[in-house]
All heavy atoms as an XYZ file, in Angstrom:
852
protein
N     -13.574    -98.565      5.818
C     -14.424    -97.899      4.831
C     -15.741    -97.491      5.501
O     -16.257    -96.419      5.174
C     -14.663    -98.787      3.638
C     -15.474    -98.063      2.571
S     -15.302    -98.731      0.951
C     -16.372   -100.094      1.004
N     -16.266    -98.307      6.374
C     -17.514    -97.961      7.069
C     -17.393    -96.685      7.862
O     -18.288    -95.863      7.899
C     -17.935    -99.158      7.987
C     -19.282    -98.932      8.637
C     -19.685   -100.093      9.481
C     -20.974    -99.806     10.149
N     -21.355   -100.832     11.114
N     -16.196    -96.449      8.480
C     -15.984    -95.263      9.242
C     -16.097    -94.005      8.348
O     -16.632    -92.998      8.723
C     -14.656    -95.273      9.941
C     -14.482    -96.277     11.029
C     -13.088    -96.259     11.567
C     -12.890    -97.357     12.557
N     -11.472    -97.386     13.051
N     -15.541    -94.132      7.163
C     -15.533    -92.999      6.221
C     -16.963    -92.663      5.764
O     -17.383    -91.547      5.737
C     -14.586    -93.251      5.010
C     -13.147    -93.225      5.482
C     -14.892    -92.242      3.916
C     -12.172    -93.444      4.440
N     -17.715    -93.719      5.419
C     -19.084    -93.520      4.994
C     -19.913    -92.912      6.136
O     -20.688    -91.969      5.911
C     -19.722    -94.851      4.528
C     -21.168    -94.715      4.268
C     -18.987    -95.349      3.249
N     -19.730    -93.394      7.359
C     -20.424    -92.845      8.514
C     -20.038    -91.426      8.772
O     -20.889    -90.568      9.015
C     -20.168    -93.707      9.786
O     -20.533    -95.037      9.497
C     -20.872    -93.217     10.959
N     -18.766    -91.115      8.657
C     -18.273    -89.766      8.835
C     -18.825    -88.825      7.788
O     -19.220    -87.682      8.059
C     -16.754    -89.720      8.875
N     -18.825    -89.300      6.515
C     -19.348    -88.463      5.433
C     -20.829    -88.191      5.671
O     -21.266    -87.053      5.474
C     -19.111    -89.153      4.116
C     -17.673    -89.177      3.691
S     -17.339    -90.154      2.158
C     -18.186    -89.164      0.989
N     -21.544    -89.189      6.133
C     -23.006    -89.012      6.368
C     -23.194    -88.027      7.511
O     -24.073    -87.146      7.438
C     -23.634    -90.323      6.701
O     -23.543    -91.212      5.617
N     -22.400    -88.130      8.543
C     -22.547    -87.231      9.734
C     -22.277    -85.788      9.378
O     -22.976    -84.863      9.743
C     -21.668    -87.707     10.834
N     -21.160    -85.577      8.581
C     -20.809    -84.210      8.227
C     -21.813    -83.673      7.207
O     -22.224    -82.502      7.324
C     -19.414    -84.149      7.689
C     -18.408    -84.455      8.836
C     -19.069    -82.779      7.068
C     -16.943    -84.560      8.394
N     -22.274    -84.488      6.261
C     -23.221    -84.023      5.290
C     -24.557    -83.645      6.035
O     -25.166    -82.630      5.661
C     -23.479    -85.103      4.245
N     -24.937    -84.401      7.002
C     -26.134    -84.119      7.762
C     -25.983    -82.776      8.505
O     -26.851    -81.912      8.465
C     -26.488    -85.196      8.770
C     -27.663    -84.930      9.667
C     -28.969    -84.709      8.864
C     -27.838    -86.056     10.670
N     -24.804    -82.586      9.136
C     -24.553    -81.347      9.861
C     -24.588    -80.142      8.916
O     -25.120    -79.081      9.242
C     -23.212    -81.421     10.590
N     -23.997    -80.319      7.736
C     -24.056    -79.252      6.753
C     -25.437    -78.912      6.264
O     -25.799    -77.806      6.089
C     -23.149    -79.623      5.565
C     -21.657    -79.514      5.770
C     -20.890    -80.140      4.599
C     -21.216    -78.103      5.992
N     -26.206    -80.009      6.073
C     -27.576    -79.800      5.634
C     -28.370    -79.070      6.682
O     -29.163    -78.172      6.345
C     -28.257    -81.144      5.381
O     -27.617    -81.820      4.293
N     -28.212    -79.419      7.930
C     -28.902    -78.704      8.999
C     -28.442    -77.283      9.112
O     -29.267    -76.353      9.326
C     -28.698    -79.428     10.364
C     -29.372    -80.818     10.433
C     -28.941    -81.507     11.721
C     -30.882    -80.726     10.320
N     -27.150    -77.036      8.945
C     -26.650    -75.642      9.059
C     -27.196    -74.788      7.907
O     -27.392    -73.606      8.027
C     -25.118    -75.673      9.040
N     -27.381    -75.418      6.729
C     -27.826    -74.682      5.551
C     -29.303    -74.611      5.432
O     -29.857    -74.138      4.487
C     -27.209    -75.307      4.304
N     -30.031    -75.196      6.411
C     -31.468    -75.211      6.346
C     -32.003    -73.828      6.110
O     -31.705    -72.888      6.809
C     -32.020    -75.814      7.646
S     -33.658    -76.427      7.488
N     -32.833    -73.687      5.076
C     -33.399    -72.360      4.788
C     -32.581    -71.592      3.800
O     -33.075    -70.597      3.255
N     -31.333    -72.008      3.532
C     -30.523    -71.311      2.535
C     -30.621    -72.005      1.209
O     -30.692    -73.209      1.127
C     -29.038    -71.333      2.960
C     -28.725    -70.547      4.178
C     -27.238    -70.669      4.536
O     -26.413    -70.975      3.643
O     -26.871    -70.413      5.711
N     -30.616    -71.249      0.175
C     -30.540    -71.872     -1.177
C     -29.103    -71.933     -1.598
O     -28.371    -70.906     -1.511
C     -31.299    -71.001     -2.210
C     -32.758    -71.313     -2.241
C     -33.388    -70.698     -3.454
O     -32.971    -69.667     -3.920
N     -34.403    -71.305     -3.993
N     -28.687    -73.118     -1.996
C     -27.301    -73.312     -2.395
C     -27.278    -73.926     -3.745
O     -27.966    -74.928     -4.015
C     -26.592    -74.192     -1.355
O     -26.692    -73.653     -0.082
C     -25.105    -74.369     -1.753
N     -26.464    -73.339     -4.637
C     -26.254    -73.973     -5.929
C     -25.163    -75.008     -5.738
O     -23.986    -74.671     -5.521
C     -25.801    -72.904     -6.928
C     -25.453    -73.445     -8.274
O     -25.688    -74.632     -8.546
O     -24.922    -72.648     -9.103
N     -25.525    -76.287     -5.891
C     -24.550    -77.350     -5.594
C     -23.345    -77.311     -6.496
O     -22.291    -77.775     -6.153
C     -25.227    -78.696     -5.684
O     -25.725    -78.901     -7.000
N     -23.466    -76.681     -7.679
C     -22.319    -76.590     -8.555
C     -21.292    -75.579     -8.042
O     -20.171    -75.591     -8.478
C     -22.758    -76.229    -10.002
O     -23.309    -74.905     -9.982
N     -21.709    -74.747     -7.073
C     -20.730    -73.765     -6.587
C     -19.988    -74.248     -5.370
O     -19.058    -73.596     -4.915
C     -21.498    -72.465     -6.196
O     -22.321    -72.699     -5.078
N     -20.353    -75.441     -4.841
C     -19.623    -75.995     -3.711
C     -18.420    -76.730     -4.202
O     -18.532    -77.708     -4.956
C     -20.539    -76.919     -2.921
C     -19.791    -77.566     -1.747
C     -21.783    -76.202     -2.397
N     -17.191    -76.284     -3.848
C     -15.994    -76.925     -4.367
C     -15.815    -78.302     -3.748
O     -16.140    -78.534     -2.569
C     -14.889    -75.965     -3.977
C     -15.413    -75.235     -2.808
C     -16.909    -75.175     -2.990
N     -15.274    -79.213     -4.520
C     -14.916    -80.500     -4.040
C     -13.424    -80.595     -4.093
O     -12.761    -79.840     -4.812
C     -15.528    -81.639     -4.874
O     -15.007    -81.497     -6.192
C     -17.018    -81.563     -4.920
N     -12.836    -81.533     -3.356
C     -11.389    -81.653     -3.425
C     -10.839    -81.794     -4.796
O      -9.867    -81.193     -5.185
C     -11.061    -82.896     -2.585
C     -12.193    -82.945     -1.631
C     -13.381    -82.419     -2.384
N     -11.536    -82.592     -5.656
C     -11.051    -82.778     -7.021
C     -11.079    -81.462     -7.792
O     -10.121    -81.187     -8.533
C     -11.892    -83.853     -7.705
N     -12.119    -80.684     -7.634
C     -12.185    -79.440     -8.383
C     -11.263    -78.375     -7.801
O     -10.766    -77.531     -8.530
C     -13.634    -78.874     -8.430
O     -14.048    -78.445     -7.133
N     -10.933    -78.464     -6.519
C     -10.017    -77.519     -5.926
C      -8.581    -77.773     -6.400
O      -7.823    -76.903     -6.683
C     -10.033    -77.596     -4.387
C     -11.272    -77.047     -3.797
C     -11.348    -77.287     -2.290
O     -10.613    -78.107     -1.766
N     -12.226    -76.574     -1.647
N      -8.228    -79.084     -6.499
C      -6.860    -79.418     -6.800
C      -6.640    -79.581     -8.295
O      -5.540    -79.456     -8.760
C      -6.481    -80.735     -6.137
O      -7.234    -81.850     -6.671
N      -7.727    -79.864     -9.072
C      -7.600    -80.147    -10.484
C      -6.597    -81.228    -10.761
O      -5.953    -81.233    -11.780
C      -7.299    -78.869    -11.291
C      -8.420    -77.885    -11.260
O      -9.590    -78.302    -11.311
N      -8.080    -76.616    -11.178
N      -6.439    -82.151     -9.840
C      -5.458    -83.219     -9.969
C      -5.823    -84.379     -9.096
O      -5.869    -84.243     -7.908
C      -4.064    -82.701     -9.641
O      -3.179    -83.745     -9.477
N      -5.983    -85.546     -9.701
C      -6.269    -86.722     -8.931
C      -4.983    -87.164     -8.205
O      -5.073    -87.844     -7.184
C      -6.796    -87.858     -9.755
O      -5.866    -88.196    -10.790
N      -3.812    -86.709     -8.665
C      -2.562    -87.012     -7.987
C      -2.583    -86.455     -6.608
O      -2.172    -87.085     -5.619
C      -1.411    -86.493     -8.785
C      -0.020    -86.737     -8.217
C       0.247    -88.221     -8.121
C       1.053    -86.056     -9.057
N      -3.072    -85.198     -6.440
C      -3.133    -84.641     -5.066
C      -4.021    -85.479     -4.188
O      -3.714    -85.674     -3.045
C      -3.647    -83.211     -5.173
C      -3.673    -82.482     -3.841
C      -4.016    -81.021     -3.943
C      -3.946    -80.340     -2.612
N      -4.208    -78.915     -2.684
N      -5.161    -85.934     -4.728
C      -6.048    -86.818     -3.936
C      -5.286    -88.065     -3.513
O      -5.460    -88.519     -2.393
C      -7.330    -87.135     -4.765
C      -8.222    -85.962     -4.981
O      -8.036    -84.918     -4.339
O      -9.096    -86.057     -5.867
N      -4.576    -88.637     -4.457
C      -3.794    -89.855     -4.125
C      -2.740    -89.636     -3.104
O      -2.526    -90.468     -2.226
N      -2.078    -88.512     -3.175
C      -1.032    -88.154     -2.205
C      -1.668    -87.968     -0.847
O      -1.108    -88.390      0.184
C      -0.308    -86.902     -2.631
C       0.588    -87.117     -3.835
C       1.169    -85.812     -4.413
O       0.637    -84.710     -4.117
O       2.171    -85.908     -5.147
N      -2.838    -87.297     -0.830
C      -3.537    -87.063      0.450
C      -3.956    -88.434      1.050
O      -3.735    -88.640      2.235
C      -4.770    -86.230      0.216
C      -5.661    -86.074      1.415
C      -5.296    -85.235      2.462
C      -6.858    -86.772      1.523
C      -6.087    -85.171      3.632
C      -7.684    -86.688      2.643
C      -7.301    -85.879      3.687
N      -4.527    -89.288      0.244
C      -4.935    -90.601      0.741
C      -3.762    -91.408      1.233
O      -3.884    -92.046      2.280
C      -5.694    -91.343     -0.386
N      -2.646    -91.350      0.572
C      -1.444    -92.075      0.988
C      -0.986    -91.543      2.372
O      -0.593    -92.301      3.263
C      -0.308    -91.976     -0.025
C      -0.593    -92.810     -1.233
O      -1.449    -93.730     -1.206
O       0.093    -92.541     -2.278
N      -1.005    -90.209      2.512
C      -0.606    -89.590      3.775
C      -1.521    -90.064      4.906
O      -1.012    -90.411      5.983
C      -0.710    -88.075      3.648
C      -0.405    -87.259      4.906
C       1.104    -87.321      5.153
C      -0.828    -85.789      4.709
N      -2.820    -90.109      4.666
C      -3.777    -90.580      5.706
C      -3.523    -92.078      6.018
O      -3.455    -92.428      7.166
C      -5.233    -90.363      5.262
C      -6.218    -90.986      6.211
C      -5.509    -88.833      5.174
N      -3.379    -92.896      4.976
C      -3.164    -94.306      5.173
C      -1.848    -94.582      5.940
O      -1.782    -95.488      6.775
C      -3.068    -95.048      3.840
C      -4.416    -95.260      3.211
C      -4.283    -96.155      1.972
N      -5.423    -95.953      1.099
C      -5.404    -95.156      0.023
N      -4.320    -94.557     -0.381
N      -6.514    -94.999     -0.658
N      -0.812    -93.770      5.638
C       0.509    -94.019      6.269
C       0.526    -93.541      7.716
O       1.394    -93.957      8.483
C       1.621    -93.246      5.523
C       1.877    -93.849      4.119
O       1.432    -94.983      3.877
O       2.527    -93.151      3.340
N      -0.382    -92.678      8.152
C      -0.347    -92.074      9.472
C      -1.506    -92.400     10.362
O      -1.592    -91.921     11.498
C      -0.164    -90.559      9.335
C       1.171    -90.227      8.808
O       2.148    -90.250      9.565
N       1.262    -89.906      7.517
N      -2.541    -93.143      9.851
C      -3.698    -93.509     10.626
C      -4.042    -94.972     10.380
O      -3.501    -95.626      9.511
C      -4.897    -92.653     10.261
O      -5.367    -93.027      8.995
C      -4.607    -91.151     10.307
N      -4.997    -95.466     11.141
C      -5.558    -96.804     10.949
C      -6.809    -96.778     10.076
O      -7.445    -97.800      9.930
C      -5.859    -97.434     12.329
N      -7.120    -95.628      9.507
C      -8.304    -95.461      8.694
C      -8.069    -96.038      7.258
O      -6.986    -95.763      6.690
C      -8.737    -93.979      8.595
C     -10.001    -93.846      7.756
C      -8.981    -93.429     10.006
N      -8.995    -96.772      6.755
C      -8.865    -97.304      5.392
C      -9.973    -96.793      4.500
O     -11.050    -96.413      4.995
C      -8.900    -98.827      5.398
O     -10.124    -99.315      5.913
N      -9.696    -96.659      3.226
C     -10.654    -96.189      2.285
C      -9.988    -95.925      0.931
O      -8.764    -96.050      0.809
N     -10.812    -95.584     -0.069
C     -10.254    -95.296     -1.373
C      -9.796    -93.826     -1.431
O     -10.145    -93.017     -0.596
C     -11.305    -95.505     -2.457
O     -12.342    -94.544     -2.319
C     -11.901    -96.943     -2.423
N      -9.010    -93.526     -2.436
C      -8.535    -92.162     -2.643
C      -9.754    -91.205     -2.743
O      -9.782    -90.147     -2.150
C      -7.717    -92.017     -3.939
C      -6.399    -92.726     -3.882
O      -6.076    -93.373     -2.815
O      -5.654    -92.602     -4.859
N     -10.788    -91.662     -3.470
C     -11.967    -90.827     -3.675
C     -12.725    -90.642     -2.357
O     -13.191    -89.527     -2.052
C     -12.876    -91.454     -4.704
C     -14.114    -90.661     -5.001
C     -15.002    -91.296     -6.056
O     -14.703    -92.395     -6.523
O     -16.024    -90.633     -6.387
N     -12.841    -91.657     -1.529
C     -13.542    -91.550     -0.271
C     -12.817    -90.560      0.645
O     -13.407    -89.670      1.286
C     -13.654    -92.906      0.426
C     -14.626    -93.818     -0.243
C     -14.578    -95.252      0.264
O     -13.497    -95.687      0.690
O     -15.624    -95.880      0.253
N     -11.463    -90.699      0.703
C     -10.670    -89.743      1.534
C     -10.851    -88.299      1.035
O     -11.066    -87.375      1.810
C      -9.214    -90.133      1.527
C      -8.903    -91.315      2.405
C      -8.061    -92.295      1.931
C      -9.358    -91.431      3.695
C      -7.720    -93.395      2.746
C      -9.042    -92.514      4.513
C      -8.204    -93.486      4.017
N     -10.783    -88.164     -0.269
C     -10.912    -86.778     -0.834
C     -12.306    -86.207     -0.591
O     -12.434    -85.018     -0.258
C     -10.602    -86.823     -2.326
N     -13.310    -87.024     -0.762
C     -14.692    -86.513     -0.520
C     -14.903    -86.187      0.923
O     -15.534    -85.175      1.256
C     -15.703    -87.576     -0.995
C     -15.823    -87.670     -2.479
O     -15.444    -86.762     -3.215
N     -16.286    -88.819     -2.948
N     -14.385    -86.986      1.855
C     -14.529    -86.713      3.276
C     -13.739    -85.435      3.611
O     -14.266    -84.563      4.362
C     -14.048    -87.888      4.141
C     -14.160    -87.723      5.631
C     -15.620    -87.320      6.035
C     -13.704    -88.954      6.350
N     -12.578    -85.296      3.066
C     -11.777    -84.059      3.325
C     -12.564    -82.850      2.815
O     -12.570    -81.797      3.461
C     -10.419    -84.176      2.631
N     -13.202    -82.980      1.686
C     -14.013    -81.867      1.136
C     -15.121    -81.504      2.078
O     -15.447    -80.317      2.291
N     -15.762    -82.511      2.643
C     -16.863    -82.272      3.584
C     -16.338    -81.593      4.899
O     -16.968    -80.721      5.446
C     -17.594    -83.565      3.920
C     -18.478    -84.105      2.827
C     -18.991    -85.516      3.205
C     -19.610    -83.197      2.521
N     -15.160    -82.048      5.336
C     -14.539    -81.430      6.514
C     -14.289    -79.934      6.210
O     -14.675    -79.093      7.046
C     -13.219    -82.134      6.905
C     -12.428    -81.302      7.901
C     -13.509    -83.517      7.493
N     -13.740    -79.604      5.069
C     -13.457    -78.202      4.688
C     -14.719    -77.425      4.593
O     -14.814    -76.269      5.070
C     -12.656    -78.152      3.395
S     -10.957    -78.744      3.547
N     -15.716    -77.976      3.920
C     -17.007    -77.319      3.819
C     -17.644    -77.035      5.143
O     -18.146    -75.952      5.402
C     -17.914    -78.142      2.909
C     -19.232    -77.434      2.589
C     -20.137    -78.279      1.708
O     -19.665    -79.228      1.059
O     -21.321    -77.949      1.637
N     -17.567    -78.008      6.062
C     -18.140    -77.861      7.395
C     -17.336    -76.798      8.149
O     -17.944    -75.986      8.893
C     -18.129    -79.180      8.110
O     -18.734    -79.040      9.373
N     -16.032    -76.734      7.986
C     -15.241    -75.713      8.670
C     -15.628    -74.314      8.217
O     -15.457    -73.358      8.979
C     -13.748    -75.931      8.447
C     -13.096    -77.032      9.274
C     -11.702    -77.349      8.788
C     -13.027    -76.594     10.732
N     -16.096    -74.188      6.990
C     -16.575    -72.861      6.534
C     -17.692    -72.364      7.461
O     -17.823    -71.165      7.632
C     -17.092    -72.963      5.074
C     -16.022    -73.157      4.068
O     -14.800    -72.946      4.372
O     -16.346    -73.641      2.924
N     -18.461    -73.256      7.985
C     -19.568    -72.926      8.845
C     -19.201    -72.917     10.316
O     -19.478    -71.937     11.010
C     -20.747    -73.950      8.630
O     -21.119    -73.948      7.254
C     -21.949    -73.575      9.475
N     -18.559    -74.003     10.761
C     -18.290    -74.130     12.176
C     -17.063    -73.326     12.641
O     -17.053    -72.844     13.795
C     -18.052    -75.610     12.606
O     -16.821    -76.079     11.969
C     -19.218    -76.486     12.227
N     -16.091    -73.235     11.794
C     -14.788    -72.624     12.142
C     -14.224    -73.178     13.450
O     -13.620    -72.488     14.256
C     -14.925    -71.090     12.186
C     -15.288    -70.466     10.901
C     -15.342    -68.957     10.925
O     -15.196    -68.314     12.004
O     -15.534    -68.367      9.848
N     -14.463    -74.477     13.650
C     -14.012    -75.110     14.901
C     -13.510    -76.534     14.592
O     -14.300    -77.424     14.332
C     -15.203    -75.162     15.873
C     -14.841    -75.633     17.293
O     -13.779    -76.296     17.432
O     -15.594    -75.347     18.227
N     -12.177    -76.676     14.716
C     -11.610    -78.002     14.414
C     -12.084    -79.049     15.413
O     -12.182    -80.249     15.056
C     -10.052    -77.983     14.347
C      -9.598    -77.165     13.167
C      -9.473    -77.478     15.624
N     -12.368    -78.632     16.656
C     -12.867    -79.598     17.639
C     -14.159    -80.221     17.230
O     -14.430    -81.381     17.488
C     -12.940    -78.951     19.015
C     -11.583    -78.565     19.558
C     -11.226    -77.203     19.667
C     -10.710    -79.497     19.999
C      -9.998    -76.832     20.212
C      -9.445    -79.139     20.521
C      -9.099    -77.802     20.610
O      -7.912    -77.445     21.150
N     -15.033    -79.476     16.630
C     -16.319    -79.983     16.156
C     -16.080    -80.993     15.083
O     -16.715    -82.073     15.115
C     -17.220    -78.828     15.601
C     -18.438    -79.380     14.901
C     -17.633    -77.883     16.757
N     -15.188    -80.720     14.161
C     -14.895    -81.652     13.047
C     -14.253    -82.949     13.614
O     -14.629    -84.058     13.219
C     -13.979    -81.016     12.019
C     -14.512    -79.679     11.473
C     -15.965    -79.747     11.076
O     -16.419    -80.726     10.467
O     -16.681    -78.744     11.350
N     -13.288    -82.806     14.526
C     -12.683    -83.959     15.130
C     -13.755    -84.789     15.847
O     -13.823    -86.045     15.721
C     -11.520    -83.587     16.055
C     -11.057    -84.767     16.892
C     -10.381    -82.988     15.263
N     -14.602    -84.137     16.604
C     -15.679    -84.803     17.328
C     -16.610    -85.565     16.422
O     -17.058    -86.684     16.733
N     -16.936    -84.997     15.275
C     -17.799    -85.668     14.333
C     -17.177    -86.901     13.779
O     -17.832    -87.956     13.710
C     -18.121    -84.686     13.141
O     -18.799    -83.566     13.642
C     -19.028    -85.376     12.137
N     -15.866    -86.841     13.496
C     -15.160    -88.062     13.007
C     -15.026    -89.130     14.116
O     -15.205    -90.324     13.852
C     -13.792    -87.705     12.468
C     -13.800    -86.820     11.203
C     -12.363    -86.511     10.807
C     -14.518    -87.483     10.060
N     -14.789    -88.693     15.357
C     -14.742    -89.622     16.475
C     -16.118    -90.305     16.666
O     -16.183    -91.536     16.842
C     -14.297    -88.902     17.761
C     -14.514    -89.808     18.996
C     -12.842    -88.471     17.656
N     -17.178    -89.550     16.559
C     -18.525    -90.109     16.672
C     -18.785    -91.131     15.593
O     -19.604    -92.060     15.737
C     -19.606    -88.996     16.629
C     -19.615    -88.138     17.849
O     -18.992    -88.519     18.868
O     -20.232    -87.081     17.783
N     -18.074    -90.965     14.420
C     -18.288    -91.861     13.318
C     -17.360    -93.120     13.405
O     -17.420    -94.002     12.582
C     -17.975    -91.148     12.004
N     -16.539    -93.143     14.464
C     -15.692    -94.340     14.679
C     -14.192    -94.148     14.563
O     -13.435    -95.070     14.805
N     -13.767    -92.965     14.236
C     -12.360    -92.656     14.183
C     -11.795    -92.577     15.633
O     -12.546    -92.195     16.551
C     -12.036    -91.309     13.538
C     -12.150    -91.305     12.036
C     -13.304    -91.681     11.388
C     -11.123    -90.773     11.274
C     -13.420    -91.637      9.971
C     -11.230    -90.706      9.880
C     -12.386    -91.158      9.240
N     -10.544    -92.909     15.837
C      -9.892    -92.631     17.143
C      -9.648    -91.119     17.206
O      -9.661    -90.448     16.219
C      -8.534    -93.360     17.320
O      -7.638    -92.793     16.362
C      -8.709    -94.853     17.143
N      -9.459    -90.615     18.422
C      -9.162    -89.157     18.553
C      -7.903    -88.784     17.700
O      -7.947    -87.754     17.036
C      -8.882    -88.801     20.049
C     -10.128    -88.753     20.837
O     -11.188    -88.388     20.371
N     -10.030    -89.113     22.085
N      -6.889    -89.603     17.788
C      -5.672    -89.314     17.029
C      -5.899    -89.323     15.538
O      -5.443    -88.441     14.812
C      -4.585    -90.313     17.452
C      -4.101    -90.178     18.866
C      -5.022    -90.935     19.885
O      -5.936    -91.707     19.420
O      -4.856    -90.717     21.054
N      -6.607    -90.347     15.056
C      -6.859    -90.444     13.617
C      -7.747    -89.287     13.129
O      -7.501    -88.721     12.079
C      -7.492    -91.776     13.255
C      -6.575    -92.982     13.331
O      -5.368    -92.738     13.525
O      -7.028    -94.124     13.228
N      -8.717    -88.909     13.940
C      -9.634    -87.811     13.563
C      -8.849    -86.500     13.533
O      -9.013    -85.724     12.578
C     -10.808    -87.762     14.563
N      -8.064    -86.263     14.522
C      -7.263    -85.021     14.561
C      -6.291    -84.990     13.383
O      -6.170    -83.918     12.738
C      -6.488    -84.927     15.889
N      -5.652    -86.041     13.082
C      -4.754    -86.096     11.976
C      -5.503    -85.831     10.655
O      -5.092    -85.035      9.821
C      -3.993    -87.456     11.842
C      -2.994    -87.464     10.751
C      -1.715    -87.014     11.001
C      -3.316    -87.852      9.464
C      -0.765    -86.975      9.968
C      -2.396    -87.811      8.442
C      -1.087    -87.363      8.736
N      -6.655    -86.485     10.514
C      -7.432    -86.331      9.243
C      -7.913    -84.900      9.055
O      -7.821    -84.382      7.948
C      -8.667    -87.281      9.214
C      -9.268    -87.407      7.876
C      -8.904    -88.400      7.020
C     -10.237    -86.462      7.485
C      -9.450    -88.471      5.734
C     -10.822    -86.556      6.234
C     -10.399    -87.550      5.375
N      -8.374    -84.267     10.096
C      -8.820    -82.877     10.029
C      -7.628    -82.003      9.686
O      -7.718    -81.132      8.768
C      -9.532    -82.409     11.286
C      -9.790    -80.894     11.264
C     -10.828    -83.140     11.466
N      -6.495    -82.156     10.342
C      -5.332    -81.368     10.019
C      -4.816    -81.557      8.631
O      -4.482    -80.592      7.894
N      -4.778    -82.812      8.198
C      -4.328    -83.121      6.844
C      -5.335    -82.552      5.769
O      -4.896    -82.045      4.753
C      -4.179    -84.645      6.642
N      -6.611    -82.625      6.055
C      -7.611    -82.063      5.190
C      -7.415    -80.562      4.985
O      -7.444    -80.033      3.865
C      -9.021    -82.299      5.723
O      -9.276    -83.688      5.804
N      -7.174    -79.856      6.091
C      -6.931    -78.444      6.047
C      -5.685    -78.142      5.192
O      -5.694    -77.303      4.328
C      -6.769    -77.845      7.433
C      -8.149    -77.878      8.139
C      -6.245    -76.390      7.396
C      -8.075    -77.551      9.645
N      -4.601    -78.910      5.460
C      -3.357    -78.680      4.721
C      -3.459    -78.950      3.251
O      -2.843    -78.261      2.468
N      -4.236    -79.938      2.893
C      -4.336    -80.348      1.493
C      -5.418    -79.611      0.717
O      -5.212    -79.303     -0.493
C      -4.619    -81.864      1.417
N      -6.521    -79.301      1.364
C      -7.686    -78.779      0.575
C      -8.242    -77.423      0.992
O      -8.972    -76.818      0.213
C      -8.831    -79.825      0.637
C      -8.445    -81.113     -0.032
C      -8.298    -82.274      0.772
C      -8.236    -81.268     -1.378
C      -7.959    -83.470      0.192
C      -7.907    -82.461     -1.986
C      -7.739    -83.543     -1.174
O      -7.429    -84.729     -1.757
N      -7.962    -77.027      2.176
C      -8.538    -75.717      2.613
C      -7.617    -74.970      3.579
O      -7.949    -74.776      4.731
C      -9.919    -75.901      3.213
S     -10.025    -77.137      4.554
N      -6.451    -74.651      3.001
C      -5.468    -73.992      3.861
C      -5.876    -72.658      4.405
O      -5.251    -72.100      5.333
C      -4.113    -73.913      3.174
C      -4.149    -73.081      1.899
O      -5.232    -72.670      1.456
O      -3.030    -72.903      1.305
N      -6.976    -72.109      3.909
C      -7.502    -70.874      4.488
C      -7.945    -71.093      5.926
O      -8.096    -70.143      6.704
C      -8.674    -70.315      3.654
C      -9.967    -71.122      3.689
C     -10.048    -72.227      2.635
O      -8.991    -72.579      2.066
O     -11.132    -72.760      2.391
N      -8.121    -72.354      6.349
C      -8.535    -72.675      7.706
C      -7.299    -73.008      8.590
O      -7.494    -73.347      9.783
C      -9.537    -73.810      7.729
C     -10.851    -73.454      7.130
N     -11.639    -72.452      7.606
C     -11.514    -73.996      6.086
C     -12.747    -72.371      6.873
N     -12.687    -73.299      5.959
N      -6.080    -72.865      8.077
C      -4.897    -73.190      8.831
C      -4.823    -72.348     10.090
O      -4.306    -72.798     11.132
C      -3.653    -73.036      8.026
N      -5.343    -71.145     10.069
C      -5.320    -70.304     11.240
C      -6.057    -70.921     12.401
O      -5.714    -70.651     13.557
C      -5.888    -68.899     10.861
C      -7.391    -68.944     10.580
C      -5.606    -67.912     11.985
N      -7.035    -71.756     12.134
C      -7.786    -72.419     13.238
C      -6.848    -73.385     13.993
O      -7.075    -73.569     15.196
C      -8.989    -73.201     12.636
C     -10.028    -72.372     11.912
C     -11.062    -73.300     11.267
C     -10.670    -71.378     12.841
N      -5.905    -73.937     13.317
C      -4.941    -74.830     13.982
C      -3.814    -74.051     14.635
O      -3.413    -74.323     15.728
C      -4.372    -75.855     12.962
C      -5.452    -76.771     12.461
C      -3.235    -76.648     13.614
C      -5.068    -77.697     11.379
N      -3.375    -73.024     13.932
C      -2.293    -72.151     14.469
C      -2.682    -71.467     15.746
O      -1.858    -71.218     16.613
C      -1.908    -71.107     13.458
C      -1.287    -71.729     12.163
C      -1.212    -70.760     11.035
O      -1.587    -69.577     11.198
O      -0.783    -71.214      9.935
N      -3.985    -71.206     15.945
C      -4.464    -70.511     17.167
C      -4.814    -71.455     18.296
O      -5.339    -71.012     19.313
C      -5.659    -69.637     16.827
C      -5.313    -68.519     15.951
O      -4.200    -68.008     15.956
N      -6.283    -68.028     15.127
N      -4.498    -72.733     18.170
C      -4.821    -73.701     19.193
C      -3.780    -73.691     20.302
O      -2.663    -73.389     20.148
C      -4.930    -75.116     18.611
C      -6.085    -75.213     17.657
S      -6.221    -76.864     16.921
C      -6.888    -77.766     18.296
C-alpha cells in the first residue's frame, strides 16, 4: 500500500508541475470511477493487478492510481515516463510496466497506440 501512496503522490506532483500556470476545473478531470460508471470495473482491474503483480492495495487505491497514470499520459504521452515514476515509487520494473499497460487497457484505451508503437 505504501508503494501505491508514494506512486500516487509522485504522479500527482508531476501533474501539478506540468499544469503549473494552467487553470483546471477539477470537476472536469475524469477519474476511473467516473469513466467506468461501475465499481465492478475497478474491482476487476484491481484483481487483475493483484493476480499479476506483487503490488498490494485496495480497489480504490488501484483505480485512483490508474486514473493518475492516464491523466499523466495525457501530458507526457510516454509510457516509459509512467513506468519510471512507478519504479521510483518502489514498484519493480515488471510490476510498473504491467500496471501502466493494464491502466491503459482499463481506463484510457485512447493511449493504447503508445504501447502498440513500442
